All heavy atoms as a GROMACS GRO file, in nm:
protein
  523
    1MET      N    1   8.248   9.011   8.405
    1MET     CA    2   8.276   9.135   8.329
    1MET      C    3   8.188   9.248   8.369
    1MET      O    4   8.221   9.368   8.356
    1MET     CB    5   8.260   9.105   8.181
    1MET     CG    6   8.380   9.030   8.116
    1MET     SD    7   8.537   9.113   8.147
    1MET     CE    8   8.527   9.255   8.050
    2ASP      N    9   8.059   9.217   8.422
    2ASP     CA   10   7.976   9.321   8.468
    2ASP      C   11   8.020   9.404   8.587
    2ASP      O   12   7.963   9.504   8.618
    2ASP     CB   13   7.832   9.273   8.489
    2ASP     CG   14   7.816   9.152   8.588
    2ASP    OD1   15   7.925   9.076   8.592
    2ASP    OD2   16   7.722   9.150   8.653
    3ARG      N   17   8.124   9.351   8.652
    3ARG     CA   18   8.180   9.416   8.776
    3ARG      C   19   8.286   9.514   8.735
    3ARG      O   20   8.344   9.580   8.818
    3ARG     CB   21   8.222   9.318   8.874
    3ARG     CG   22   8.113   9.249   8.933
    3ARG     CD   23   8.146   9.150   9.045
    3ARG     NE   24   8.292   9.136   9.066
    3ARG     CZ   25   8.339   9.059   9.157
    3ARG    NH1   26   8.263   8.985   9.244
    3ARG    NH2   27   8.467   9.050   9.179
    4VAL      N   28   8.338   9.511   8.616
    4VAL     CA   29   8.449   9.596   8.574
    4VAL      C   30   8.391   9.723   8.493
    4VAL      O   31   8.312   9.700   8.406
    4VAL     CB   32   8.547   9.514   8.466
    4VAL    CG1   33   8.652   9.598   8.415
    4VAL    CG2   34   8.599   9.399   8.538
    5SER      N   35   8.432   9.834   8.528
    5SER     CA   36   8.386   9.954   8.477
    5SER      C   37   8.507  10.045   8.440
    5SER      O   38   8.622  10.019   8.487
    5SER     CB   39   8.297  10.034   8.581
    5SER     OG   40   8.372  10.082   8.681
    6PRO      N   41   8.481  10.150   8.371
    6PRO     CA   42   8.601  10.239   8.336
    6PRO      C   43   8.663  10.297   8.469
    6PRO      O   44   8.784  10.318   8.472
    6PRO     CB   45   8.528  10.342   8.253
    6PRO     CG   46   8.414  10.283   8.184
    6PRO     CD   47   8.364  10.182   8.289
    7HIS      N   48   8.578  10.313   8.567
    7HIS     CA   49   8.627  10.361   8.686
    7HIS      C   50   8.731  10.265   8.753
    7HIS      O   51   8.834  10.302   8.805
    7HIS     CB   52   8.513  10.399   8.790
    7HIS     CG   53   8.563  10.430   8.923
    7HIS    ND1   54   8.608  10.563   8.947
    7HIS    CD2   55   8.567  10.372   9.044
    7HIS    CE1   56   8.645  10.570   9.070
    7HIS    NE2   57   8.620  10.457   9.131
    8SER      N   58   8.690  10.140   8.757
    8SER     CA   59   8.781  10.038   8.822
    8SER      C   60   8.910  10.026   8.741
    8SER      O   61   9.015  10.007   8.798
    8SER     CB   62   8.707   9.909   8.835
    8SER     OG   63   8.666   9.848   8.714
    9ILE      N   64   8.905  10.051   8.609
    9ILE     CA   65   9.019  10.031   8.537
    9ILE      C   66   9.112  10.154   8.553
    9ILE      O   67   9.236  10.145   8.572
    9ILE     CB   68   8.989  10.030   8.378
    9ILE    CG1   69   8.923   9.890   8.349
    9ILE    CG2   70   9.111  10.038   8.289
    9ILE    CD1   71   8.855   9.882   8.217
   10ARG      N   72   9.056  10.273   8.573
   10ARG     CA   73   9.127  10.386   8.610
   10ARG      C   74   9.202  10.375   8.747
   10ARG      O   75   9.330  10.407   8.762
   10ARG     CB   76   9.057  10.514   8.610
   10ARG     CG   77   9.018  10.565   8.464
   10ARG     CD   78   8.922  10.675   8.474
   10ARG     NE   79   8.995  10.812   8.518
   10ARG     CZ   80   8.932  10.901   8.564
   10ARG    NH1   81   8.808  10.909   8.596
   10ARG    NH2   82   9.006  11.012   8.605
   11ALA      N   83   9.129  10.326   8.838
   11ALA     CA   84   9.176  10.316   8.976
   11ALA      C   85   9.289  10.202   8.975
   11ALA      O   86   9.391  10.228   9.042
   11ALA     CB   87   9.058  10.264   9.071
   12SER      N   88   9.272  10.092   8.918
   12SER     CA   89   9.371   9.980   8.911
   12SER      C   90   9.488  10.031   8.833
   12SER      O   91   9.598   9.990   8.863
   12SER     CB   92   9.316   9.854   8.863
   12SER     OG   93   9.263   9.869   8.731
   13GLY      N   94   9.471  10.102   8.726
   13GLY     CA   95   9.570  10.168   8.650
   13GLY      C   96   9.663  10.257   8.730
   13GLY      O   97   9.790  10.255   8.721
   14ALA      N   98   9.599  10.345   8.813
   14ALA     CA   99   9.680  10.427   8.912
   14ALA      C  100   9.760  10.350   9.004
   14ALA      O  101   9.878  10.375   9.019
   14ALA     CB  102   9.579  10.516   8.992
   15MET      N  103   9.714  10.243   9.054
   15MET     CA  104   9.782  10.156   9.144
   15MET      C  105   9.902  10.091   9.068
   15MET      O  106  10.008  10.080   9.127
   15MET     CB  107   9.698  10.054   9.217
   15MET     CG  108   9.758   9.974   9.323
   15MET     SD  109   9.817  10.085   9.458
   15MET     CE  110   9.937   9.974   9.535
   16ALA      N  111   9.873  10.033   8.949
   16ALA     CA  112   9.971   9.974   8.863
   16ALA      C  113  10.104  10.066   8.846
   16ALA      O  114  10.213  10.026   8.848
   16ALA     CB  115   9.925   9.910   8.745
   17LEU      N  116  10.058  10.177   8.802
   17LEU     CA  117  10.172  10.280   8.782
   17LEU      C  118  10.251  10.314   8.899
   17LEU      O  119  10.371  10.319   8.899
   17LEU     CB  120  10.105  10.418   8.722
   17LEU     CG  121  10.055  10.408   8.572
   17LEU    CD1  122   9.979  10.533   8.542
   17LEU    CD2  123  10.172  10.386   8.489
   18GLN      N  124  10.180  10.326   9.021
   18GLN     CA  125  10.243  10.352   9.138
   18GLN      C  126  10.346  10.247   9.173
   18GLN      O  127  10.454  10.258   9.219
   18GLN     CB  128  10.146  10.375   9.254
   18GLN     CG  129  10.209  10.399   9.391
   18GLN     CD  130  10.280  10.522   9.408
   18GLN    OE1  131  10.261  10.621   9.358
   18GLN    NE2  132  10.380  10.531   9.494
   19LEU      N  133  10.294  10.117   9.167
   19LEU     CA  134  10.376  10.006   9.199
   19LEU      C  135  10.503   9.986   9.108
   19LEU      O  136  10.602   9.928   9.139
   19LEU     CB  137  10.295   9.867   9.200
   19LEU     CG  138  10.192   9.854   9.303
   19LEU    CD1  139  10.095   9.740   9.275
   19LEU    CD2  140  10.263   9.848   9.437
   20ASN      N  141  10.492  10.053   8.984
   20ASN     CA  142  10.600  10.046   8.892
   20ASN      C  143  10.680  10.186   8.889
   20ASN      O  144  10.746  10.220   8.797
   20ASN     CB  145  10.553  10.014   8.756
   20ASN     CG  146  10.509   9.857   8.742
   20ASN    OD1  147  10.601   9.779   8.740
   20ASN    ND2  148  10.389   9.831   8.738
   21SER      N  149  10.672  10.249   9.001
   21SER     CA  150  10.745  10.364   9.025
   21SER      C  151  10.722  10.492   8.950
   21SER      O  152  10.807  10.571   8.924
   21SER     CB  153  10.900  10.334   9.015
   21SER     OG  154  10.932  10.231   9.109
   22ALA      N  155  10.600  10.502   8.892
   22ALA     CA  156  10.568  10.622   8.810
   22ALA      C  157  10.546  10.729   8.913
   22ALA      O  158  10.503  10.713   9.029
   22ALA     CB  159  10.436  10.599   8.732
   23ASP      N  160  10.585  10.854   8.876
   23ASP     CA  161  10.573  10.972   8.971
   23ASP      C  162  10.423  11.015   8.967
   23ASP      O  163  10.343  10.975   8.885
   23ASP     CB  164  10.659  11.086   8.928
   23ASP     CG  165  10.621  11.144   8.794
   23ASP    OD1  166  10.684  11.096   8.688
   23ASP    OD2  167  10.541  11.236   8.790
   24VAL      N  168  10.382  11.088   9.078
   24VAL     CA  169  10.248  11.124   9.100
   24VAL      C  170  10.190  11.199   8.988
   24VAL      O  171  10.069  11.178   8.941
   24VAL     CB  172  10.229  11.186   9.242
   24VAL    CG1  173  10.089  11.242   9.257
   24VAL    CG2  174  10.272  11.097   9.345
   25LEU      N  175  10.257  11.300   8.941
   25LEU     CA  176  10.212  11.385   8.821
   25LEU      C  177  10.183  11.301   8.698
   25LEU      O  178  10.083  11.319   8.625
   25LEU     CB  179  10.319  11.484   8.797
   25LEU     CG  180  10.269  11.594   8.693
   25LEU    CD1  181  10.142  11.663   8.747
   25LEU    CD2  182  10.383  11.701   8.666
   26THR      N  183  10.270  11.204   8.665
   26THR     CA  184  10.244  11.118   8.542
   26THR      C  185  10.114  11.033   8.575
   26THR      O  186  10.036  11.025   8.485
   26THR     CB  187  10.358  11.015   8.536
   26THR    OG1  188  10.472  11.100   8.502
   26THR    CG2  189  10.333  10.917   8.414
   27ILE      N  190  10.096  10.982   8.686
   27ILE     CA  191   9.971  10.902   8.720
   27ILE      C  192   9.854  10.980   8.706
   27ILE      O  193   9.747  10.950   8.652
   27ILE     CB  194   9.978  10.844   8.865
   27ILE    CG1  195  10.093  10.740   8.879
   27ILE    CG2  196   9.846  10.779   8.901
   27ILE    CD1  197  10.125  10.696   9.022
   28LYS      N  198   9.853  11.103   8.749
   28LYS     CA  199   9.744  11.198   8.750
   28LYS      C  200   9.713  11.228   8.596
   28LYS      O  201   9.601  11.227   8.559
   28LYS     CB  202   9.776  11.331   8.828
   28LYS     CG  203   9.655  11.422   8.840
   28LYS     CD  204   9.696  11.531   8.939
   28LYS     CE  205   9.580  11.620   8.963
   28LYS     NZ  206   9.607  11.726   9.067
   29LYS      N  207   9.816  11.256   8.516
   29LYS     CA  208   9.794  11.290   8.385
   29LYS      C  209   9.740  11.164   8.303
   29LYS      O  210   9.654  11.185   8.220
   29LYS     CB  211   9.926  11.332   8.317
   29LYS     CG  212   9.955  11.479   8.357
   29LYS     CD  213  10.096  11.517   8.293
   29LYS     CE  214  10.141  11.658   8.333
   29LYS     NZ  215  10.266  11.695   8.262
   30MET      N  216   9.801  11.054   8.322
   30MET     CA  217   9.762  10.938   8.245
   30MET      C  218   9.618  10.889   8.275
   30MET      O  219   9.550  10.837   8.196
   30MET     CB  220   9.857  10.820   8.268
   30MET     CG  221   9.995  10.842   8.222
   30MET     SD  222  10.005  10.885   8.044
   30MET     CE  223   9.944  10.739   7.973
   31GLY      N  224   9.581  10.917   8.406
   31GLY     CA  225   9.443  10.868   8.447
   31GLY      C  226   9.348  10.987   8.418
   31GLY      O  227   9.220  10.962   8.446
   32ARG      N  228   9.394  11.095   8.365
   32ARG     CA  229   9.304  11.211   8.345
   32ARG      C  230   9.232  11.252   8.468
   32ARG      O  231   9.119  11.295   8.461
   32ARG     CB  232   9.216  11.186   8.223
   32ARG     CG  233   9.296  11.158   8.097
   32ARG     CD  234   9.201  11.122   7.984
   32ARG     NE  235   9.133  11.253   7.935
   32ARG     CZ  236   9.031  11.249   7.860
   32ARG    NH1  237   8.979  11.131   7.813
   32ARG    NH2  238   8.973  11.357   7.829
   33TRP      N  239   9.296  11.243   8.579
   33TRP     CA  240   9.253  11.288   8.713
   33TRP      C  241   9.254  11.435   8.724
   33TRP      O  242   9.354  11.494   8.703
   33TRP     CB  243   9.319  11.227   8.821
   33TRP     CG  244   9.313  11.071   8.824
   33TRP    CD1  245   9.403  10.984   8.771
   33TRP    CD2  246   9.207  10.989   8.884
   33TRP    NE1  247   9.369  10.859   8.798
   33TRP    CE2  248   9.252  10.857   8.863
   33TRP    CE3  249   9.094  11.019   8.947
   33TRP    CZ2  250   9.175  10.752   8.899
   33TRP    CZ3  251   9.009  10.911   8.991
   33TRP    CH2  252   9.054  10.780   8.966
   34SER      N  253   9.140  11.506   8.758
   34SER     CA  254   9.142  11.652   8.764
   34SER      C  255   9.168  11.683   8.922
   34SER      O  256   9.178  11.800   8.951
   34SER     CB  257   9.016  11.713   8.717
   34SER     OG  258   8.896  11.658   8.796
   35SER      N  259   9.167  11.591   9.005
   35SER     CA  260   9.194  11.619   9.147
   35SER      C  261   9.298  11.516   9.192
   35SER      O  262   9.350  11.421   9.120
   35SER     CB  263   9.062  11.614   9.227
   35SER     OG  264   9.012  11.478   9.226
   36ASP      N  265   9.314  11.518   9.326
   36ASP     CA  266   9.410  11.406   9.386
   36ASP      C  267   9.333  11.286   9.433
   36ASP      O  268   9.381  11.208   9.520
   36ASP     CB  269   9.482  11.475   9.499
   36ASP     CG  270   9.582  11.584   9.454
   36ASP    OD1  271   9.627  11.570   9.331
   36ASP    OD2  272   9.630  11.660   9.534
   37THR      N  273   9.213  11.265   9.388
   37THR     CA  274   9.124  11.157   9.420
   37THR      C  275   9.194  11.026   9.414
   37THR      O  276   9.187  10.931   9.488
   37THR     CB  277   8.998  11.148   9.347
   37THR    OG1  278   8.930  11.275   9.372
   37THR    CG2  279   8.906  11.032   9.400
   38PHE      N  280   9.265  11.007   9.297
   38PHE     CA  281   9.344  10.883   9.270
   38PHE      C  282   9.432  10.839   9.393
   38PHE      O  283   9.466  10.720   9.401
   38PHE     CB  284   9.428  10.892   9.149
   38PHE     CG  285   9.547  10.981   9.160
   38PHE    CD1  286   9.677  10.924   9.190
   38PHE    CD2  287   9.539  11.112   9.145
   38PHE    CE1  288   9.778  11.009   9.199
   38PHE    CE2  289   9.655  11.199   9.151
   38PHE     CZ  290   9.771  11.137   9.186
   39LEU      N  291   9.477  10.932   9.474
   39LEU     CA  292   9.548  10.898   9.598
   39LEU      C  293   9.499  10.809   9.687
   39LEU      O  294   9.546  10.728   9.750
   39LEU     CB  295   9.597  11.026   9.663
   39LEU     CG  296   9.699  11.109   9.584
   39LEU    CD1  297   9.728  11.240   9.658
   39LEU    CD2  298   9.834  11.038   9.553
   40THR      N  299   9.352  10.822   9.703
   40THR     CA  300   9.279  10.738   9.783
   40THR      C  301   9.285  10.589   9.725
   40THR      O  302   9.280  10.491   9.812
   40THR     CB  303   9.123  10.778   9.795
   40THR    OG1  304   9.066  10.765   9.667
   40THR    CG2  305   9.119  10.912   9.849
   41TYR      N  306   9.290  10.564   9.604
   41TYR     CA  307   9.298  10.429   9.552
   41TYR      C  308   9.438  10.372   9.572
   41TYR      O  309   9.457  10.248   9.609
   41TYR     CB  310   9.264  10.434   9.408
   41TYR     CG  311   9.129  10.482   9.368
   41TYR    CD1  312   9.114  10.598   9.308
   41TYR    CD2  313   9.014  10.405   9.412
   41TYR    CE1  314   8.980  10.653   9.285
   41TYR    CE2  315   8.887  10.449   9.398
   41TYR     CZ  316   8.873  10.572   9.330
   41TYR     OH  317   8.753  10.621   9.303
   42ILE      N  318   9.545  10.450   9.567
   42ILE     CA  319   9.672  10.405   9.595
   42ILE      C  320   9.681  10.380   9.748
   42ILE      O  321   9.741  10.280   9.787
   42ILE     CB  322   9.777  10.517   9.549
   42ILE    CG1  323   9.778  10.519   9.401
   42ILE    CG2  324   9.914  10.480   9.602
   42ILE    CD1  325   9.859  10.644   9.345
   43HIS      N  326   9.620  10.474   9.822
   43HIS     CA  327   9.634  10.458   9.974
   43HIS      C  328   9.563  10.318  10.012
   43HIS      O  329   9.611  10.259  10.106
   43HIS     CB  330   9.571  10.572  10.043
   43HIS     CG  331   9.574  10.555  10.196
   43HIS    ND1  332   9.687  10.564  10.263
   43HIS    CD2  333   9.470  10.525  10.279
   43HIS    CE1  334   9.652  10.550  10.395
   43HIS    NE2  335   9.526  10.521  10.401
   44SER      N  336   9.455  10.286   9.950
   44SER     CA  337   9.382  10.164   9.999
   44SER      C  338   9.462  10.037   9.967
   44SER      O  339   9.438   9.929  10.021
   44SER     CB  340   9.246  10.153   9.929
   44SER     OG  341   9.255  10.139   9.788
   45GLN      N  342   9.576  10.046   9.893
   45GLN     CA  343   9.651   9.939   9.853
   45GLN      C  344   9.795   9.955   9.915
   45GLN      O  345   9.893   9.901   9.877
   45GLN     CB  346   9.671   9.922   9.698
   45GLN     CG  347   9.534   9.895   9.635
   45GLN     CD  348   9.473   9.767   9.669
   45GLN    OE1  349   9.546   9.670   9.690
   45GLN    NE2  350   9.350   9.760   9.678
   46ILE      N  351   9.800  10.026  10.032
   46ILE     CA  352   9.926  10.058  10.083
   46ILE      C  353  10.009   9.928  10.126
   46ILE      O  354  10.129   9.928  10.120
   46ILE     CB  355   9.909  10.150  10.209
   46ILE    CG1  356  10.048  10.219  10.238
   46ILE    CG2  357   9.848  10.075  10.327
   46ILE    CD1  358  10.077  10.312  10.148
   47SER      N  359   9.943   9.813  10.157
   47SER     CA  360  10.015   9.693  10.184
   47SER      C  361  10.095   9.642  10.071
   47SER      O  362  10.196   9.591  10.089
   47SER     CB  363   9.915   9.590  10.231
   47SER     OG  364   9.827   9.554  10.121
   48SER      N  365  10.053   9.676   9.949
   48SER     CA  366  10.128   9.635   9.833
   48SER      C  367  10.264   9.725   9.825
   48SER      O  368  10.357   9.678   9.777
   48SER     CB  369  10.045   9.646   9.712
   48SER     OG  370   9.943   9.554   9.704
   49LEU      N  371  10.245   9.845   9.861
   49LEU     CA  372  10.352   9.940   9.840
   49LEU      C  373  10.463   9.908   9.959
   49LEU      O  374  10.576   9.930   9.940
   49LEU     CB  375  10.306  10.080   9.860
   49LEU     CG  376  10.220  10.127   9.739
   49LEU    CD1  377  10.165  10.262   9.776
   49LEU    CD2  378  10.297  10.136   9.614
   50SER      N  379  10.412   9.869  10.067
   50SER     CA  380  10.501   9.860  10.189
   50SER      C  381  10.560   9.706  10.204
   50SER      O  382  10.625   9.687  10.298
   50SER     CB  383  10.430   9.899  10.318
   50SER     OG  384  10.323   9.827  10.338
   51ALA      N  385  10.516   9.619  10.116
   51ALA     CA  386  10.559   9.480  10.131
   51ALA      C  387  10.706   9.467  10.136
   51ALA      O  388  10.779   9.525  10.049
   51ALA     CB  389  10.505   9.390  10.013
   52GLY      N  390  10.760   9.406  10.234
   52GLY     CA  391  10.909   9.389  10.252
   52GLY      C  392  10.984   9.509  10.316
   52GLY      O  393  11.098   9.489  10.356
   53LEU      N  394  10.923   9.618  10.347
   53LEU     CA  395  10.982   9.728  10.408
   53LEU      C  396  11.037   9.702  10.547
   53LEU      O  397  11.140   9.740  10.590
   53LEU     CB  398  10.904   9.858  10.395
   53LEU     CG  399  10.877   9.912  10.260
   53LEU    CD1  400  10.806  10.038  10.262
   53LEU    CD2  401  11.014   9.943  10.193
   54SER      N  402  10.945   9.640  10.628
   54SER     CA  403  10.984   9.607  10.768
   54SER      C  404  11.109   9.517  10.770
   54SER      O  405  11.187   9.529  10.860
   54SER     CB  406  10.864   9.542  10.843
   54SER     OG  407  10.831   9.417  10.776
   55GLU      N  408  11.125   9.425  10.678
   55GLU     CA  409  11.240   9.341  10.671
   55GLU      C  410  11.367   9.430  10.642
   55GLU      O  411  11.474   9.410  10.692
   55GLU     CB  412  11.233   9.235  10.562
   55GLU     CG  413  11.343   9.146  10.551
   55GLU     CD  414  11.336   9.030  10.454
   55GLU    OE1  415  11.217   8.991  10.423
   55GLU    OE2  416  11.436   8.994  10.397
   56LEU      N  417  11.354   9.521  10.545
   56LEU     CA  418  11.464   9.614  10.521
   56LEU      C  419  11.510   9.696  10.643
   56LEU      O  420  11.627   9.727  10.661
   56LEU     CB  421  11.428   9.694  10.400
   56LEU     CG  422  11.412   9.639  10.271
   56LEU    CD1  423  11.362   9.745  10.164
   56LEU    CD2  424  11.542   9.582  10.223
   57MET      N  425  11.402   9.740  10.718
   57MET     CA  426  11.446   9.814  10.833
   57MET      C  427  11.507   9.736  10.943
   57MET      O  428  11.562   9.807  11.032
   57MET     CB  429  11.307   9.887  10.895
   57MET     CG  430  11.260   9.984  10.794
   57MET     SD  431  11.090  10.058  10.829
   57MET     CE  432  11.052  10.017  10.983
   58THR      N  433  11.510   9.610  10.941
   58THR     CA  434  11.565   9.525  11.051
   58THR      C  435  11.712   9.494  11.019
   58THR      O  436  11.788   9.443  11.095
   58THR     CB  437  11.488   9.396  11.076
   58THR    OG1  438  11.498   9.320  10.951
   58THR    CG2  439  11.350   9.420  11.109
   59ARG      N  440  11.763   9.527  10.893
   59ARG     CA  441  11.896   9.502  10.860
   59ARG      C  442  11.990   9.608  10.928
   59ARG      O  443  11.961   9.717  10.932
   59ARG     CB  444  11.916   9.508  10.713
   59ARG     CG  445  11.848   9.406  10.634
   59ARG     CD  446  11.875   9.406  10.487
   59ARG     NE  447  11.789   9.311  10.411
   59ARG     CZ  448  11.772   9.320  10.286
   59ARG    NH1  449  11.832   9.413  10.216
   59ARG    NH2  450  11.711   9.227  10.230
   60HIS      N  451  12.099   9.552  10.995
   60HIS     CA  452  12.181   9.646  11.059
   60HIS      C  453  12.276   9.718  10.971
   60HIS      O  454  12.342   9.656  10.888
   60HIS     CB  455  12.270   9.563  11.154
   60HIS     CG  456  12.364   9.642  11.244
   60HIS    ND1  457  12.325   9.734  11.338
   60HIS    CD2  458  12.498   9.665  11.222
   60HIS    CE1  459  12.431   9.792  11.386
   60HIS    NE2  460  12.541   9.751  11.322
   61HIS      N  461  12.293   9.852  11.002
   61HIS     CA  462  12.378   9.935  10.922
   61HIS      C  463  12.435  10.036  11.032
   61HIS      O  464  12.354  10.086  11.106
   61HIS     CB  465  12.307  10.018  10.813
   61HIS     CG  466  12.273   9.923  10.698
   61HIS    ND1  467  12.360   9.877  10.597
   61HIS    CD2  468  12.153   9.872  10.673
   61HIS    CE1  469  12.295   9.795  10.510
   61HIS    NE2  470  12.169   9.796  10.557
   62ASP      N  471  12.555  10.066  11.024
   62ASP     CA  472  12.614  10.166  11.109
   62ASP      C  473  12.579  10.301  11.052
   62ASP      O  474  12.621  10.331  10.929
   62ASP     CB  475  12.766  10.152  11.131
   62ASP     CG  476  12.804  10.029  11.209
   62ASP    OD1  477  12.734   9.992  11.311
   62ASP    OD2  478  12.904   9.963  11.170
   63PHE      N  479  12.516  10.384  11.130
   63PHE     CA  480  12.477  10.522  11.071
   63PHE      C  481  12.453  10.614  11.192
   63PHE      O  482  12.431  10.551  11.312
   63PHE     CB  483  12.361  10.525  10.989
   63PHE     CG  484  12.233  10.484  11.054
   63PHE    CD1  485  12.147  10.586  11.098
   63PHE    CD2  486  12.182  10.358  11.062
   63PHE    CE1  487  12.020  10.558  11.155
   63PHE    CE2  488  12.067  10.334  11.117
   63PHE     CZ  489  11.980  10.437  11.171
   64ALA      N  490  12.455  10.733  11.184
   64ALA     CA  491  12.431  10.834  11.286
   64ALA      C  492  12.329  10.933  11.232
   64ALA      O  493  12.345  10.975  11.112
   64ALA     CB  494  12.558  10.897  11.329
   65ASN      N  495  12.232  10.968  11.305
   65ASN     CA  496  12.140  11.081  11.270
   65ASN      C  497  12.205  11.207  11.309
   65ASN      O  498  12.253  11.228  11.421
   65ASN     CB  499  12.009  11.064  11.349
   65ASN     CG  500  11.926  10.950  11.294
   65ASN    OD1  501  11.933  10.918  11.178
   65ASN    ND2  502  11.852  10.882  11.385
   66VAL      N  503  12.209  11.299  11.213
   66VAL     CA  504  12.281  11.426  11.234
   66VAL      C  505  12.177  11.532  11.253
   66VAL      O  506  12.084  11.548  11.168
   66VAL     CB  507  12.371  11.473  11.117
   66VAL    CG1  508  12.435  11.605  11.145
   66VAL    CG2  509  12.478  11.352  11.099
   67GLY      N  510  12.173  11.600  11.365
   67GLY     CA  511  12.073  11.705  11.393
   67GLY      C  512  12.091  11.828  11.308
   67GLY      O  513  12.191  11.844  11.246
   68HIS      N  514  11.996  11.910  11.310
   68HIS     CA  515  11.990  12.033  11.220
   68HIS      C  516  12.074  12.142  11.289
   68HIS      O  517  12.067  12.177  11.401
   68HIS     CB  518  11.844  12.086  11.195
   68HIS     CG  519  11.776  11.980  11.106
   68HIS    ND1  520  11.777  11.987  10.975
   68HIS    CD2  521  11.699  11.875  11.137
   68HIS    CE1  522  11.705  11.891  10.928
   68HIS    NE2  523  11.653  11.821  11.026
   0.00000   0.00000   0.00000
């Protein structure tokens, strides 16, 4: 318990909200962040956010990229 602080709870809360599809503004408000610092905590856990994405990208679908 001596390794858990209010800061670690805020950081893990930001990540939990992100993993549950909360929008960035909501995360910022709920964590009472006055800056975008919370994004560094989300970024450090990017592997959790990207789990399974490479598998989704390997599924074949017929599509065409349309230029501007």
